[in-house]
C-alpha positions in Angstrom: 0.0 0.0 0.0 1.3 3.4 -0.9 0.4 6.6 0.9 0.6 8.5 -2.4 -2.6 10.6 -2.9 -3.7 9.6 0.6 -2.2 12.5 2.6 0.4 15.2 1.8 2.4 14.2 4.9 5.2 11.7 4.6 3.7 9.0 6.9 5.1 5.5 7.4 2.0 3.7 6.1 2.6 -0.1 6.2 1.8 -2.5 3.5 -1.4 -4.4 4.2 0.5 -7.7 4.4 2.6 -6.2 7.2 -0.3 -5.2 9.4 -1.7 -7.2 12.3 -4.2 -9.9 11.2 -7.2 -8.2 12.6 -6.4 -5.0 10.7 -5.9 -7.0 7.5 -9.3 -8.6 8.0 -11.0 -5.2 8.7 -9.4 -3.8 5.5 -10.6 -6.9 3.6 -14.1 -6.3 4.8 -13.9 -2.7 3.6 -12.7 -3.8 0.3 -15.5 -6.4 -0.1 -18.3 -4.0 1.1 -17.1 -0.7 -0.3 -14.9 -1.8 -3.2 -12.1 0.1 -1.7 -10.2 0.9 1.5 -11.2 4.5 2.5 -8.1 6.7 2.5 -8.9 7.9 6.0 -8.4 4.3 7.2 -5.2 4.0 5.1 -3.9 7.2 6.7 -4.7 6.0 10.3 -3.0 2.7 9.6 0.3 4.3 10.4 -0.8 4.5 14.1 -2.8 1.3 14.9 -4.0 2.6 18.3 -5.5 5.7 16.6 -7.0 3.5 13.9 -8.6 1.3 16.5 -10.1 4.3 18.3 -11.3 5.8 15.1 -13.1 2.6 13.9 -14.5 1.8 17.4 -16.3 5.2 17.7 -17.3 5.3 14.0 -18.8 1.8 14.0 -20.9 2.2 17.2 -23.1 5.0 15.8 -26.3 4.7 13.7 -25.6 4.9 10.1 -27.6 7.5 8.1 -28.0 10.1 10.9 -24.3 9.6 11.7 -23.4 10.3 8.1 -25.7 13.3 7.9 -24.1 14.8 11.0 -20.7 14.2 9.4 -21.7 16.1 6.3 -23.1 19.1 8.2 -20.0 19.3 10.4 -17.7 18.9 7.4 -19.7 21.5 5.4 -19.2 24.1 8.2 -15.5 23.2 8.3 -15.1 23.0 4.5 -13.4 19.6 4.7 -13.2 18.3 1.2 -12.3 14.7 2.1 -15.2 14.4 4.5 -17.7 16.2 2.3 -17.0 13.8 -0.6 -16.8 10.6 1.5 -19.8 11.3 3.8 -21.9 12.9 1.1 -21.5 9.6 -0.8 -22.5 7.7 2.3 -25.7 9.7 2.7 -26.5 9.1 -1.0 -25.9 5.3 -0.6 -27.6 4.9 2.8 -30.7 7.0 2.0 -31.0 5.8 -1.6 -31.6 9.5 -2.3 -28.9 11.3 -4.3 -30.7 14.6 -3.9 -30.5 14.3 -0.1 -26.7 13.8 -0.3 -26.4 17.0 -2.4 -28.6 19.0 -0.1 -26.5 17.9 2.9 -23.3 18.9 1.2 -24.5 22.3 -0.1 -27.1 23.4 2.5 -28.7 20.9 4.8 -31.4 23.5 5.7 -32.9 23.1 2.2 -33.4 19.3 2.7 -36.7 17.7 3.6 -35.9 16.4 7.1 -38.0 15.2 10.0 -38.1 17.1 13.3 -35.5 14.8 14.9 -33.0 15.1 12.0 -33.5 18.9 11.8 -32.8 19.3 15.5 -29.7 17.1 15.4 -28.3 18.8 12.4 -29.0 22.3 13.7 -27.3 21.4 16.9 -24.3 19.9 15.0 -23.9 23.1 13.0 -24.2 25.3 16.1 -21.8 23.2 18.2 -19.3 23.2 15.3 -19.5 27.0 14.6 -20.1 28.4 18.1 -19.4 25.9 20.8 -19.2 28.5 23.6 -22.8 29.7 22.9 -24.5 26.3 23.3 -27.1 26.6 26.1 -29.6 24.5 27.9 -32.2 25.8 25.4 -30.3 24.1 22.6 -30.2 20.8 24.6 -33.9 21.1 25.3 -34.7 21.5 21.6 -33.0 18.1 21.2 -35.1 16.6 24.0 -38.2 18.1 22.5 -37.3 16.4 19.2 -37.2 13.0 21.0 -33.6 12.6 21.9 -32.7 11.1 25.3 -30.0 12.6 27.4 -27.8 9.6 26.4 -28.5 10.3 22.7 -27.6 13.9 23.2 -24.3 12.8 24.9 -23.6 10.5 22.0 -24.5 13.2 19.4 -22.2 15.6 21.1 -19.3 13.1 21.1 -20.0 12.4 17.4 -19.9 16.1 16.6 -16.6 16.5 18.4 -15.2 13.5 16.7 -16.0 14.8 13.2 -14.6 18.2 14.1 -11.4 16.5 15.1 -11.4 14.3 12.0 -12.0 17.3 9.8 -9.0 19.1 11.2 -6.8 16.1 10.7 -8.0 15.6 7.1 -7.5 19.3 6.3 -4.1 19.5 7.9 -2.8 16.4 6.1 -4.5 17.3 2.8 -6.2 14.0 2.8 -7.8 13.2 -0.5 -11.0 11.2 -1.0 -11.0 7.9 -2.8 -12.1 8.5 -6.5 -14.8 5.9 -6.1 -16.8 8.1 -3.7 -17.5 10.6 -6.5 -19.7 8.3 -8.5 -21.5 6.4 -5.7 -25.3 6.5 -5.9 -25.5 9.0 -8.7 
């Protein structure tokens, strides 16, 4: 595996055959399910503890709403890698290419239910102005049907994607070309 076109940084990314067996299996599952190994996983493979943390959090969250949150955060942060990758995931998971485009360009123009609208408004607010989040914002989430545990998980997810955006931007991470044509 070469890190060429993965990130602009010179990282010691190992060959798949040189990775631990469980990582090789995980990458094989990605290849089978997605037809590729996402470049973000390739980049994280240079630090297996970080890769493990990244995949553990990522895989414990609900899929479509998780991806919608990722797109809103990435849109606010203008993270090219994440907009392309998570926009494709929204298109695939929802079966609605138009929703994926709305999410990337302006989620506020999308047809969303009350829960989704509240989650995405909160994601955008927490991304842009974290110091201004109040109990009123949290109550809006409760009113939309989220439990306090769900609000905790959502907040962690938003923080995670903000961190991930910053790493992708700083390393000039490039999206896999396959993302561009998914569900179009």
